[in-house]
C-alpha positions as CSV (number, residue, x, y, z in Angstrom):
1,M,4.3,2.9,-1.8
2,V,1.6,5.5,-2.4
3,Q,3.7,7.0,-5.2
4,A,3.9,3.6,-7.0
5,T,0.2,3.3,-6.8
6,D,-0.3,6.8,-8.1
7,S,2.1,6.2,-11.0
8,S,0.5,2.9,-11.9
9,Q,-2.9,4.5,-11.8
10,A,-1.6,7.3,-14.0
11,A,-0.2,4.8,-16.4
12,A,-3.5,2.9,-16.5
13,L,-5.4,6.1,-17.3
14,A,-2.9,7.1,-20.0
15,K,-3.4,3.7,-21.6
16,M,-7.2,4.0,-21.5
17,L,-6.9,7.5,-23.1
18,E,-4.5,6.1,-25.7
19,N,-7.0,3.3,-26.4
20,C,-9.7,5.9,-27.1
21,N,-7.7,7.0,-30.2
22,N,-6.9,3.5,-31.5
23,F,-7.7,2.6,-35.1
24,D,-9.8,-0.4,-33.9
25,K,-13.3,0.5,-33.0
26,D,-13.5,-2.2,-30.4
27,V,-10.4,-0.8,-28.6
28,R,-11.8,2.7,-28.8
29,H,-15.1,1.5,-27.3
30,T,-13.4,-0.4,-24.5
31,G,-11.1,2.5,-23.7
32,A,-14.0,4.9,-23.2
33,L,-15.9,2.3,-21.2
34,D,-12.9,1.7,-19.0
35,L,-12.6,5.5,-18.4
36,C,-16.3,5.7,-17.6
37,H,-16.0,2.9,-15.1
38,E,-12.9,4.5,-13.6
39,M,-14.8,7.8,-13.1
40,L,-17.7,6.0,-11.5
41,A,-15.5,4.0,-9.1
42,R,-13.5,6.9,-7.7
43,H,-14.6,8.5,-4.5
44,S,-13.0,11.8,-5.4
45,P,-13.0,13.6,-8.7
46,F,-10.1,13.5,-11.1
47,E,-7.7,16.4,-11.4
48,E,-9.3,18.9,-13.8
49,T,-6.8,18.4,-16.6
50,I,-7.3,14.7,-16.6
51,E,-11.1,15.1,-16.5
52,K,-10.9,17.4,-19.5
53,R,-8.9,14.8,-21.4
54,I,-11.5,12.1,-20.6
55,I,-14.4,14.4,-21.6
56,S,-12.5,15.3,-24.9
57,A,-12.3,11.6,-25.7
58,F,-16.0,11.1,-25.1
59,I,-16.8,14.2,-27.3
60,R,-14.5,12.8,-30.1
61,H,-16.4,9.6,-29.9
62,L,-19.7,11.3,-30.5
63,E,-18.4,11.9,-34.1
64,D,-16.9,8.5,-34.6
65,E,-17.6,6.5,-37.8
66,S,-18.7,3.5,-35.7
67,V,-22.3,3.6,-34.4
68,E,-21.2,1.4,-31.4
69,V,-18.5,3.9,-30.4
70,K,-21.0,6.8,-30.7
71,S,-23.7,5.2,-28.6
72,N,-21.1,4.2,-26.0
73,A,-20.0,7.8,-25.8
74,V,-23.5,8.9,-25.1
75,K,-23.9,6.2,-22.4
76,C,-20.5,7.3,-20.8
77,I,-21.5,10.9,-20.8
78,K,-24.9,10.1,-19.3
79,D,-23.5,7.8,-16.6
80,T,-20.7,10.3,-15.6
81,A,-22.6,13.5,-15.9
82,S,-23.2,13.8,-12.1
83,R,-19.5,13.5,-11.5
84,I,-18.2,15.9,-14.2
85,R,-17.4,19.5,-13.3
86,E,-19.9,22.0,-14.4
87,S,-17.4,23.7,-16.7
88,N,-16.8,20.3,-18.5
89,L,-20.5,19.7,-18.8
90,C,-20.8,23.1,-20.5
91,T,-18.1,22.0,-22.9
92,I,-20.1,18.9,-23.8
93,L,-23.3,21.0,-24.3
94,D,-21.4,23.5,-26.4
95,K,-20.2,20.7,-28.7
96,L,-23.7,19.2,-28.9
97,G,-25.3,22.6,-29.7
């Protein structure tokens, strides 16, 4: 039963990450927002590789053509900064610098 839940959660995360790369700006926006909410709702941190993929999506959105997607990425990074590993925060700062 736990494995089914784990696999359904993994599938949901994969879909959110896929949405972050969608051609539609509204889907990209929603994908990042869903990932942000998922990070905030968890009691334990994501596996490091998953967290890196989420952070990479946020970073890509900082350079998006849509102002709404860009501003959402800033909000997502701000809201999740206290839950992100230090190494991933450094990655964000390197990309911003």
